[in-house]
Each structure stands twice: as structure tokens, then as C-alpha cells.
N, C-alpha and C positions, 0 to 999 in steps of 0.2 A: 608482274602484272597484277597479280593478285591483292598484291598492298593497295597501289589504286586503285582495283574495282572499290575492296572495303572500304575505302576513305569518301569515296562518292556514292557508297549507299549507306553512309554513314554520315550520311550523309547520309513519306514520311511517309450518346444519349443526348437530352437533352437539357443535359447537365453541362453540355456545352458554351451556353451562353451566357455572358453575363461576369465575368470571372472565376467560372470554375469551371474544376479542369476534362476535356474534352475526352470521352469515351468513346470510341468508335471505329470507321474505317475509312480511308482517303483510298482514291484511285488516282493514280499519277500516269501518266505519259511521257513517256522517257524518245528525245531524238537527238542524233551525236551530230558532233564534227571532229571527223578523224587527220588529227594532225601526224596520221603515218603514211606513206605513200603506199606503202603494202596493205594497211586497212580500211577497205571502205568504211562509211558508212552506216551503212546496212548490215555490213559485218559487226562491225559493237554493236548494235542494236541485236542483232540473232541472238549473240553469243550474252550482252548483260540483260537484254531485256528491254523492251520497245513501251509495257506497261507494269506496275506494280502495284498491287493492294500492302495499305499499309494498317495495323490494327494496332491499337494501343490506349490500354489501362491502368492508369497508376503510371509508374515505374518501368512497366514491363511493354516492348513493343515487338513486332512479328511485320516484315513484308516479304512477298513473295513476289514473282516474276515471271514472265515468259519465256526469260531465256534460255536457251542450248548449255549454258555453261555455269550461270548463279544461278542458283533453285530458290532458295531463300534466309533469311537472315535472323536472326532470334537474339534479341539482347535480355540478359534475367539479371534484373535490377541485384536481385539477393546475392549472386555471386560477383555479378559487375562482370560479369563474361559477355562479349560478343560475339555469337555463333552463326557462320557462315556456312552453308551447305552447297558443295560443288557437283555438279553431275558428273565427274571423271574423277570423282571419290567416294565409300561408300561412308567414311566418316567424316562430321562435320569437325566443322577448324573452329578454334575459340583462340582471340584475343585478351586479354588481360584489357579492358574500360581503360581503367585507371593510367595506362600509358597512351601519352597525347601523341608522341609520334612525330609529328608536323607542327611545329611552333607558326602563332597567329603574331603576325607583325604589326598590324592596324587594321582599327577596326571602327566604322562608320557607319551612323544611322541617318536614314533620308526618309523624313515623313511623306504618304502619299503619293509613295511609286509608281504604284499603278493598279490595277485590276483584280480581279480572280473568280468569277462563278458570283460576282455579286458583290465581294468581299473587296472593300477598299484595303490596300496592303502596303503600310510601310516597310521596307528594305535596311537589311541589314548587309555590310560590304565586312570580309573581312579576306584580307589581306595576309596570306598564308606562303609558308616556306614552298609548297608543292604549286603554288599559284593562287587565282582566286577563285573567292565564293562569294557568291550572291543570294541573298532568300530573302523573300518578300512574304507577309505574314499578315494577321488578322487577332486583333487579341480575343477575339469570339471561340478562334480555336484553343483557350489557355493550357496550359500547360505548367505543373510547379515545377519550376526549374529545380529546386533544391532535390530532388527526388532526382537529379543525373550529374547532382555536384561532383561525383568520382566518373563521370562518362568522361573522360580527357579523349579519347580515342575519336577520329575522325571529327574534331573541333566541335562534337554535339553541343555540350557545356557552353562553350563561347559562344557557339549562337543562343543557347537556351535565353544566356543570363542576359543577352540583351533582349530577347522577343517575346521573352516568357510565353509565347505559344508557338503553335506547329507549323511548318512553311507551306502554301499554298502554290510557291512557284522558288524552285530557284537554280540556277544556274554556276557549275562547277567545272572549273578550265584547272587544268594538269598538264602532263606532260604529252600525255598521250591524246588526249583528245578534249570537247567541253561538252556538257550531256548538260542537257536541257528540260527540266520536270515541272510538268504542269498539274495541277490539280482538275479531275476531270468528273471528281464526285467526292463530294461531303456527306456519310453519312453516322449520324451519332448513334450509340445503340449498346446496349449493354453487352457486353463480352462475357464467356465464362473463362475462369482463372486455366482453364488449361490450354487456354489457346495460344498460352504463352509457353507450355511444356514442349522439352524435347519429346520425340516422337519414342516410343516406349523402344529400351533395345539398339539404340542408334549410338556406332562407336562414336567417341568425340579425339580428339588430337590438339595440342597446342601447335597454333598457327605457326608455321617455318617464318613468317614474312613478320 
């Protein structure tokens, strides 16, 4: 199940406009549709989080959720490692982000697919071995995709190479559930580099998944 969790969440200042890279915070609400009879939509939301705060600066990002199982996720661009902190572990588990682990079978791009927070969004659809991934984005939340060229894990570069922007909405369908994330706040802001550092003294272990 943890592998699916990581895929989902690898699964979002004034320089955010006019083609420059976005730096700041995006807040998302997450809703789930369970495909497992023993797991309700509400149980998934409680475990994985119904809200997510996503911070990005250059090639580093961090997301924090209100889930009782998944607490936060941190990507260190220099190491090309994706760390995930689970509530049931003292250590943060890391994955080598160069390992994709989920092949993209088909890519589709559709213009003017929807609108989120007043942003008109294009759509990228990735048909993957794990399921279907749909992302909705606007170029004002620009990202330099080259910074993430080695971030294959979770198909993150696969998406960014098409969008060159962060998602304002996503719908991720895997075997156990479908999760829809929708931005409720976009806040451009300058972030300190230490926002993207691991907590002092925390143990780290290679993820078994």
C-alpha cells in the first residue's frame, strides 16, 4: 500500500507569472473514492490526508498532509531522493527518484479543459501501468522541467515535460482508489532553503517498496 501512497503524492512569489518559475505554496483538498470494500472513502482520507500543503523552490519541494499515516514528503534535488515520513515509523523512508517503477503507456494533451481558482487549465492525461493520471495546469505556475529531468519516480518528470507547470488539479486512479486533488489556495512567496531540509537528527532508511 505504501508504494501506492508514494505514487499518489508524487504525484502540488510574484515570480510565478510571465513564464518565470513559481516559488511558494499551494494548498490542495483531497477526496477519495475507494475500490476496496473494507476501506471507506473516509478511511483513506483520514490515513492519507484530506488537505495538503505543497511548497516549492527551484528544484526542491515539500508537501505536508493532515493524514494519520502519511505526514510529509520531501524531494531533495541534489540527492535526487524522495523522502516520505510515515506516522508509524521514526525514520523517513527514501526512494531513488531516478527509478520510475511505473511505465507511461500513452500521453494526451487537451487545451482549455477546466478552470481552477480563476486559472484556465490545460489537461495532461498519462495512461500508466498503475492506472490513469490526469493533471490540470496553467502556465502562470511555471516550473523548469529540466530541474526534474531525473525525477522519474511517480512519473513526475513525465508530467512536467508536457506541462512545464505545477498542477492545480489532479485525478489519480490506481488499483485501490481514485484520489482527486484540487487547489484551494495559491500563494507566491519567498521560501527559505531550510524549508526543504530534513529535520535535524531524523533517521533515514531506504524504502522497502
